[in-house]
N, C-alpha and C positions, 0 to 999 in steps of 0.2 A: 160452548155458547157462541152463537154467531155475533161477530162485531157489528157495530152500527153501520160502518162504511165498508163495503166489500168491493166497490168499483175502484180499480187501480188508478183511474184518471183522477178521482177524488182524493185518494190516498196520496198520490204523488203531489197534488196541489197542497195538501196539508203539510207534507214533509218539507216542501220548498218554502212554504210560509214560515215554518219553524226555523229553518236555516236562515232565512232573510231576517227574521225577528232577532235571532241570536247575534248575527253579525252586526245588525244595526245598533242594538243596545250595547254591544261590546265596544263600540266606538266612543261611547260617552266618557268624558274625561273626569267627571266628578259625580257626586250623588250616589243614589242607591245602587245603580247598575255597576258603577266602578267597584264598589265594595263587594257586590255580589260575585263579580267575575274574578275578584281576588281569591275567593274561596272555591269557586266552581269555574274552571277554565271553559271558554266557549266550545271547544271541541268536545268536551265531556258533556256539556249541556245538549249539544247537537245529537249526542248518542243516547242520553237518558230520557229526554222528553218523548221521543217516539216510543221508548220502552214503557213509560208511564201511560201513554195512550193505548198501549197494548194491554197492560195489566197495571193497576186495577180498573182503569177506566173503560176498557173494552170498546174503544172507539174504532181502532184499527187493529189488524192482526197480521203478523208476519207469516203465519201459517196459511192464511187465506189469500195472501198477495203474491204476485209474481215479480214484484219490484226488485227484491234482492237478486233474483236470478238475472234480471235484465241489467242491474247495476254491476254485478260481478262479471257477467259475460260480455257486456258491451262497453259500459262506462269505465270499468277498471282497466281493460287493455288500452282503451283510448287515453286514459290518464297516464298510464305507464309510458306510452309513446311520447306524450306531450311533456311529461316531467323529465324524461330521459334526454329530450332534445338538447337541452342546454347543459347537461351534466358534464362536469370536468372529470373525465375518466382518470387522468393523472392524479387529480385531487382525491378521488375515491381510493386509488391504490396507496396514496400517502397516508390513509387512515391507519395503516399498519396492522400488526399482528393482534392487537388487543380486541379488535372486532371479532376475529375468528376464535380467539380464546373465550370470549364471553358467549359466543354462539355454542361452542362445545360444552361450556359450563352449564348453559341452559339445558342442553340435551342430557347431560349427566344428572342434573337436578330432577328431570322427569324420570329417567331410568331408576334412580334411587328413591324418588319420592313415592312411587307406587307401592313397592314392598314395605317401606317404612310406615306409610299410612295404614296399610292392611294390618301390619304387626301391632300398631298402636291401638287400632279399633278392636282387633280380635282379643287383645289382652285386657283392655280397660272398659270396653263397651261391646261385648260380643253379641248382645241382643239387638244392637242398633241396626245391624244389617239384616239378620234373620233369614239368610238364604244359604244354600249349599256352598261351602267354601270353594269347592271345585268350580262351581259355576261363576262365582264372584271373580276369581282371578282371571278366568277366561274372558269374562265380560270386560274387565278393566284392561285387558290386553288391547282391546279395540280403542280405548281412550288413549293408551300410550301411543298407538299407531297414529292416531289423529294429532296428538299434541307434539309429536316429534316430526311427523311428515305432513299428513293431510288426509283427505277423504279416501284416496286410493290406498294408502297405507292402512287406514282403518278397516276398509273392506277386506284387504289382504289378511289382516289379523283375524277377522271374523271367520274366514275360510280356513286358515291354518289351524285355529284352535276350536273350530266347530261350535261357535257361539249360537245359542238359541235365539231365534228371531225376536221374541218378546223381550228377552234380556238385552239384546242388541239395541232395540228401540229405547229402552230405559237408559242405557249407557250413552246413547247419542244425546239424550237430555242432559245428563251429567256433564258430558263433554262441552256442549254448547253453552250451558248455563255458567259453569265455572270459568270457561274461556272468556265469555262475554263480560262477566264481573271483573275478571283480572284485566281485561282490555280497558274497562272504565278506570281502574286504578292507574294503569300506565298513562292514559290520557291526562289524568289529573297530575301524575308525577312529572309529565313533560313541562307543566307550568312551573314546577319547583326545581327544575333541573340544575339551576345555578347553585341553589342551596345544597342539593344532594351531592353535586360535584365537589363542593367545598368540604362536605363531610367525608367524601371518598378520597379527598386530596388528589383529585383527578386533574390531569392535563388534557383539556379539551381543545388545545390550540389547532390540531389538525382538522377538527370538525368546524371550528370557527373559520379557519382558512378556506375550507371548501365552500362554506356558506358565503364568505366574502367574495371569493372568486366568481361564483355564480351571480351574485348580486352586482358585482362590478361589470360583468359581461352584459347583464340585463340593462344596466344604466346606459351602456354604450349604444345598444341597439334599440332602445325604447323609442317608439313613435306612436302617433295617434293612428289606430288601425282603420283602414277603409274596408268597405264591404268585400272587396276583392281579397284583401289580406285575410279576413275572417273565413271566407269561402275556401281559400287555400289551406288555412289552418285546419278547418273541419275535414277537408279532403285528405290531408295528411293523417289526421287522427283516425278517422273512420275508414279511410282506405287501408290504413295499417291494421285496423281491427278486422276488416274483410280478409286481408291477406293472412292474418293470424288464424281466423276461423277456417279458411280454406286449407292452410297448412296443417292445422290439427286434425281436420277431417281426412287429409291424405295420410299423415304420419300415424295416427292412432290405429287404424286397421292394419297397417304394416306391422306395427309393434305387437298387435294382438295375434298375428301369425306366429310370433315367437313366444307366446304366453308361457309355455311350459319352461323354456329356458330362462325367461325373465323371472318367473315365479321361483324357480330353483335358485337363482342368484339374488332373490329378494329385491328385485328392481321393479316392483309392481307399478311404481309411479310412472314409469315410462309408457304404461298402457292407459294413463289418465289423460283424457282430452283437455281437461282444465290445465294440467301441467304444461302441455305443449302450447296452449293458448297463451299462458303467461310468459313462457320462455320465448316464443316467437315475437310477441309484442315488445318485450324488453329488448330483444336483439334488434328489432327494427328501430326502436327509439335510440339505442346506443349507436347503431350504424348511422342514423341520420345526424347524430351529434358531430360527425366528422365531415358533414356536407354543408352546403349553403342553407339547408333547411333549419340549421341551428339559429339563424336570424329570426325565425318565427317567434323566438322568445320575446323579441321586441314588440310584437303585437298581442302578447298575452298568452303564450303557450302554457306557461306554468300556472297562470291564473285559471285557465279553463281546466287544466289538469286537476287543480285543487278543488274546483267546483264539483267535478265528477267524483273525486275522492269523498267529499263531504256528503254527497247524495248517497254514496255507498255506506258511509258512517251511519246515516239516518236509517237506511234499510236494515243494517245489521242490528241497530238498537231496537227496531220494530220487532225483531225476531225473539227478543229476550222476554221470557215470561217467568217472573219471580215466584208466581204461585206454585210452580213445579218444585220449588225447594221443599215446601211442606210435604208434598206427596212422595218425595224421594229423599227424606231427611237423612237416613242412614248412609245411602250411597253418596249423597251430597257431602256429608261430613268427611268421608274418605277423600273425596275430591278436594275439599278445602285443605286438609292436612297435606295432601299430595302437593298442592300448589304452594303451600307455605314452605315445604322442604325445598322445592324448586327455587323459590324466591330467596331463601336463606343461603343456599349454595351460590346463587348469583351474586348476592351482596358480599359474601365472604371473599369470593374470588375477585370481585371488582375492587374491594378494599385492599386486597393483597397486591394486585397489579396496578392499582390506582387508575382504573378504567372509568371513563365518563359514563354518566347515567344513560346517555344515548345508546351506548353499546349494550348496557344492561337491558333496556326496554326493547330495543330492536332484536337483540339476540334471543330474548324470551319470546317475543311475538313471532319471530321467524319460525320458531318451533311450534308454539301453541296455536297461533292463528294462521300461519302460512301466508301465501301470497295475497290472499284476500284482505288481510288486515295488517301485515307487517308494514306496507307502505303508508297505511293510515297512521300508525304510531310514529313512523319516521317523519311524516309530514307535520305531525303535531309539534315537532322540534323546528322544522323548516321544510317548505315544499321542495327545496333543492336536495334534500336528503332522502326523498322517497325511493329513488333507485337503489340506495344502499339496502333498504328493507327488502326490496324485491330480490336482489342478488343473494342475500342471506336466506331468504325463504326457499329459493330454488335449491340451495344446499340442504335445507331441511328435508325436502322431498327425497333427495338421494339417501339421507341417513335414516329415514323414517322406519322402514320395516326392520332393518338391522337392530336399531336401538330398541324398538318395541319388543322384539323377540327376547332380547337380553332382559328387559324389564319384566316381561311375562314369565320367563323362567325363574326370576328372582321372586316374583309374587307367588308362583306355584310352590317354591321352596318354603316360604314363610307360612303358606296356607296349610301345609301338610303337618 
């Protein structure tokens, strides 16, 4: 069914009005809105309001709009550059081994979650799926590829296991729907991170130290921006985006020349243009953090980076259609159990090593969401932490196909 608004200029205006409304009302110090945002964090509302306008209201639609593509290809790399400008790389390195441990725990949770979910459903509710078991595990191999790596890994799994096109389309729905719902929970959890850290008995001093160091630097260089300052800021951001797009247009065809070797080594991500877009933009931002360009933080680099991230959040939310849960209930139930296994392993490991919830959330989203949403979750804790999400997501790209093949073979084993 056609949404009421299909013109992207109108849709963008609606999304920006939603973001402005949420930010304005979240500033209230008392009354209804203060109580409302105690239960529903602003970033989560920015995510779910566009989802409601998609379904059930059918006012806008992520399927009809190109705004997500624009936000992910232009605003995301711009935000990565701006948010990386003021990053303290030494502070990131000081985050220690717990960040990596939680990332690999998240990957393990996905590898084990798939076969466990299939085993549970096939034993306790075999009629819920109602499809050929051989087709099901092959189809879910593409979900594993997406949740550990990203779109390139997902496509690689489709080719490796010869997944039917119609089944592949259904699996994309499961992938996006479960991933987006879990993103909503993580955004909500970011607001409760202190309480969760207390339960985990976590030491988050390294995270607070990084946030404080970035905040201290910002306070030192803060000044009222002039038009010239903002022009330079935009030139750095979108000049960097231009270089990133040019770079990925040069590198991707070169990588495709070695497609057979890369496929054999399960490094399909290196043939993804989006992978190179994110890597180049992040590298530019980190490189500029060692130059005088770092002082652009004083005229609002991270603020603009955050604005771009929130526009991306709204466009991601607009793509979520909860009505598809009913249409794919059996496959959706497998996805839910799968995600619960992933979350359980994450929380158990975090409890054992006393890792902060930030590492749990970003480690999970670096796998499940990748570079498009890992910085979104990291920014929900603090804009200064967004680069941490990106760096972990890039690691997910590298792990994607390898982890997905292990998961697929385990699903094949339990399906026989």
